[in-house]
N, C-alpha and C positions, 0 to 999 in steps of 0.2 A: 475567480471565475474558473471553473473546471476546464481542463483540456485533456484530451485523450490522444495518445500517439500510438500508432501501430508500428510494431517492431518485431523482428525475428519471425516473420511469416514463413510458412513452408515454401519450398522452391516454386511450386505452381502458383503461389499467391504473392511472390516477392514484390510485385508491382503495387501491392497495398501498403507496403512499408512507407512511413513518412520519411522523406529525406532528412538525415541528421538525427533521427529519433534514437538511434543506438548511442550516439554521442551524448544526447541529453540524458538518457538512462544511465550511462556511465558516470556523468557529471554528478548525479545525485545518489551514487552508490550502488546502482543496480546492474552493473556490467555483467556479473555472473550470478545474478539473483534468481533468475527464472521468472516466469510470468504467471499471473499478473504481478507487476511491480508498481507500487504506489508511493508517490512522494508528495507531501504537502509543502507548499512554498508560501512565503510571505509576499507582500505586494511588490517587493524589489527583486524577487526571484531567489532569495536566500531560502535554503531548505530548512524547514522547521523539524520535520521528522519523516522517516520513510518506513516502508513495510519490512525492513530488516530488524527482526526482533533481537534485542541484545542477548548475548550468551548468559545463561543462568548458572546455577550451581550444579555440581555433579556432572551428569552426562548431558545436560541441556546445552546444546550447541547453538541455540538461537537460530537465526535464518529468516528467509523471506516467508511471510505468512500467506502470500498470494491472496486468494479470496478466502477470508476468514470463516472457517467452519468449526474447527476444533475449539474447545473452551479457551485454551491458551492463545490461540490466534485471535479470537474475539476479544479477549482481554487486551492484547496488544493493539488491535485496531481501535478500541475505545480509548486507550491511552493516547494514540495518535490523534484522534479527533479532539480529545481534550486539549492537546497542545496546539492544534491548528485552529480550533474554534472555541476558545475559552468562554465566549459569550453564550454558547449553546446552553439552554436551560436543562435542568435535571429531568424535567418531563420529556423534552425532546431526546435527550440522551437515552432515557429508558425505552422510548419507542424504538430507537435504533438497536439498542441492546436486545430487546425482546425479539425483534425481527431476526437479527443475526443468530440468536441462540435457538430459534425454533425453525429455521430454514431447513429444507430437506437436503440431506447429504447425497 
């Protein structure tokens, strides 16, 4: 079941932060990741994958993909979904991929 936590709001909107959300974000690797930060968990709360793309070769430093727009960000998000929802059909995955790759930047 999806859950959204508000965290790191601007000073004028600090009252919108969920109490403890910063600690939850840190627990799943997002303490210094920036926003949005996404983590997929199993039914016990164990993290399956998060939006911190692993470091690649050469100058690729990896990092948080945030909302995936760039091709490498979409690639990582699709890999995340495959880990978190392995029963998703190829057709469903293609719909998601097509939407992500054609969204307006």
